[in-house]
C-alpha positions in Angstrom: 0.0 0.0 0.0 1.1 3.5 -0.7 0.0 5.6 2.3 -2.8 8.1 2.0 -1.8 11.4 0.7 -3.8 14.6 0.3 -4.4 15.9 -3.2 -6.5 19.0 -2.8 -9.7 18.0 -1.0 -9.3 14.3 -1.8 -7.3 11.7 0.1 -5.6 9.1 -2.1 -3.9 5.8 -1.6 -3.1 2.8 -3.7 -3.9 -0.7 -2.8 -2.8 -3.9 -4.6 -5.4 -6.6 -5.2 -4.1 -8.7 -2.3 -4.7 -5.8 0.1 -8.2 -5.2 -1.3 -8.8 -8.9 -0.7 -7.7 -8.8 2.9 -9.8 -5.7 3.6 -12.8 -7.3 1.9 -12.5 -10.4 3.9 -12.3 -8.5 7.2 -15.3 -6.4 6.1 -17.3 -9.5 5.4 -16.4 -10.9 8.9 -17.3 -7.6 10.6 -20.5 -7.4 8.7 -21.5 -10.9 9.7 -20.8 -10.1 13.3 -22.8 -6.9 13.3 -25.7 -8.5 11.4 -25.9 -11.5 13.8 -28.7 -11.7 16.3 -27.4 -10.1 19.6 -28.7 -13.1 21.5 -26.2 -15.2 19.4 -23.2 -12.9 20.0 -23.7 -12.2 23.7 -20.5 -12.7 25.6 -18.4 -12.5 22.4 -15.4 -10.4 23.5 -15.2 -8.7 20.0 -18.8 -7.6 20.3 -18.2 -6.4 23.8 -15.2 -4.4 22.5 -17.1 -2.9 19.6 -20.3 -2.3 21.5 -19.1 -1.7 25.1 -21.5 -1.6 28.1 -22.7 1.8 29.1 -22.0 1.0 32.8 -19.8 -1.6 34.2 -20.9 -1.5 37.8 -24.7 -1.8 37.3 -26.0 -4.5 35.0 -29.5 -2.9 34.9 -28.1 0.4 33.7 -25.9 -1.4 31.2 -28.8 -3.3 29.9 -31.0 -0.2 29.6 -28.1 1.6 27.8 -27.6 -1.3 25.4 -31.4 -1.3 24.6 -31.2 2.4 23.8 -28.0 2.4 21.8 -27.1 -0.9 20.3 -29.3 -0.8 17.2 -28.1 2.7 16.3 -24.4 1.7 16.9 -24.8 -1.4 14.7 -26.5 0.5 12.0 -23.9 3.3 12.0 -21.1 0.7 11.8 -22.9 -1.1 9.0 -23.3 2.2 7.1 -19.6 3.0 7.5 -18.7 -0.6 6.4 -20.8 -0.3 3.2 -19.2 3.1 2.4 -15.7 1.6 2.8 -16.7 -1.4 0.6 -18.0 1.0 -2.1 -14.8 2.9 -2.2 -12.5 -0.2 -2.5 -11.1 -0.7 -6.0 -12.1 -4.3 -6.7 -9.0 -5.4 -8.5 -6.7 -3.0 -6.6 -5.8 0.5 -7.5 -6.5 4.0 -6.3 -8.7 4.7 -3.3 -10.0 8.3 -3.5 -11.9 9.7 -0.4 -13.6 12.9 0.4 -13.6 14.0 4.1 -16.8 12.1 5.0 -15.6 8.9 3.4 -12.2 9.3 5.1 -14.0 9.5 8.5 -16.0 6.3 7.7 -12.7 4.6 6.8 -11.2 5.7 10.1 -14.1 4.4 12.1 -14.1 1.1 10.1 -10.4 0.5 10.2 -10.6 1.2 14.0 -13.4 -1.4 14.3 -11.4 -3.9 12.2 -8.3 -3.4 14.4 -10.3 -3.7 17.6 -11.9 -6.9 16.4 -8.6 -8.4 15.2 -6.7 -7.2 18.2 -9.2 -8.6 20.6 -9.2 -12.0 18.8 -5.4 -12.1 18.9 -5.1 -10.7 22.5 -3.0 -7.8 21.4 -1.8 -5.6 24.2 0.9 -2.9 24.6 3.3 -5.8 25.6 2.6 -7.9 22.5 5.8 -8.9 20.8 6.4 -10.2 17.3 5.7 -13.9 17.1 8.4 -16.5 17.0 7.2 -17.6 13.6 6.2 -14.5 11.6 5.2 -16.8 8.7 2.8 -18.7 10.9 -1.0 -18.0 11.2 -0.5 -15.7 14.3 2.3 -13.9 12.6 0.3 -13.3 9.5 -2.7 -12.1 11.5 -0.5 -9.7 13.5 1.0 -8.4 10.2 -2.5 -7.6 9.1 -3.2 -5.8 12.4 -0.1 -3.7 12.1 -0.8 -3.0 8.4 -4.3 -1.7 9.4 -2.6 0.4 12.0 -0.4 1.9 9.3 -3.4 2.5 7.0 -5.2 4.3 9.7 -2.2 6.3 10.7 -1.5 7.5 7.2 -5.2 8.5 6.8 -5.1 10.5 10.0 -1.9 12.2 8.8 -3.5 13.1 5.5 -6.6 14.5 7.2 -4.5 16.6 9.6 -2.4 17.9 6.7 -5.7 19.3 5.2 -6.2 21.3 8.4 -2.9 23.0 8.2 -1.1 20.4 10.3 -3.3 21.1 13.4 -4.4 18.2 15.6 
C-alpha cells in the first residue's frame, strides 16, 4: 500500500489486489458479526469491545443503555462498512476519499483493528511472534498493516487542516 496522501480536497492511496482482498475479507467478517442476532453474540469479546457496556458497575443500567443504543451503533457501523466497501477498487488501484468517506474509513479501520486485536489478544506488551510466517504472525502483520493504513489516513486528514491536531 502506498500511504494516504492529500491531493486537494481528496485523500488518495493505492492498494494492490491482495490488500483489497484482505480488507474485503475483514469487512465480510465484521458485517456478519454486526448482522448477527445479539442473542447469538452475547459474551463474544469482540462484540463487547465494539459495543461496550454503558455502565460496568450496574448490570441494569448497562442493559438499559444497550437497549437504547445498540441498534443505532450497529446501523452506523454497517453504514460505514458499506461506504468503505463501495470505495474499494475491486482489482486493486487507487482509493479516493472525500472527508466524509475518510471518517468512515477511520471508524471502520478502527473497528477492524479492535476486532482483530481482541481475537489475537493484542496488548501494549505484544511482541512479534516467534514464527512470523505462521498463522498468528500473518494475523499480527494484518493488524499492524491496518494500523499503518489508519495512521496515514489521520496524517493526510490533519495535513488538510494546516497540520493542526
